[in-house]
N, C-alpha and C positions, 0 to 999 in steps of 0.2 A: 443625356445620352444614354441609350440602353446598352448593356453589356451582358452577353450570355455567359454565365459563370459555370454552368454545368448543362450537359445534354446527354440524354440516354433514351434511345428509341423516340417516342412521341412526347417526351417530357423535356422542357427547357426550364432552367431556373435563370431568371433575368433580373439584373440589378439596375435600377434607375435612380441615381442619386443615393439616398439612404433607404430606399424602398426596394423590397423583393417581390417578385411575381413568379408564379408557376404557370407555364403555358403547357397544356396537356390535352390529350384526347379523352374526353369524358363519355364518349359514346360506347354503346354496347354492340350494336349491330351495324352501325355506320359511324363515320368519323364526325365527331362533334368537338371542335377545339374550343377550349376556354382559356382565359387568362385571369387568374385571381391573385389578389395581393396576399402575401404570406409573411410570417415573422422571420427574422434572421435565424431563429432556432429551427423553424420548419425548413428553411432553405438548406441548413446544415443536414438535417435528417434526411432530406431527399437524396443526398449524395452518399449515404452510408451503405446502400445495397438495396436490392429488390424488395425484400421484406419491409424494411423501413420506409422505402418509397411508397409501397402500397398502403401501409398503415397511415402514413402522413396524407396521402391523397384521400383516403377514406375520411380522415378527420377533417379535412378541408371541406369535403362534400357534406359531411355531417353538420359542420358549422354553417354552410350556406343554407341547408334545409332549415336549420333552427331560425335563421333570419328571414325565411320566406322566399328564398331564391332557389329556382330549380337548377340543380347542379348539372343536369344532363341536357342543357340547352346552351348553345354557343352564345358567348357575350362578345365575340369579336366581330368587327365589321366585315361584311361580305366583300370578297375581292372581285 
């Protein structure tokens, strides 16, 4: 069962069992929602304030790029 443990604007930190996910708007000129698995440490950092949130989201996007994933494309099913 999923539980939203933090929410700020377009960002949600979700816990499913022992895994954490960030659901956020990765778009620049239009809404592009993504949900990516994050570490417990990243989940904590996302809750520390806007600067830490931005740094953590940039780190997540950088990690996605390094693995060949386009971080600016939604990975959620269309509703």
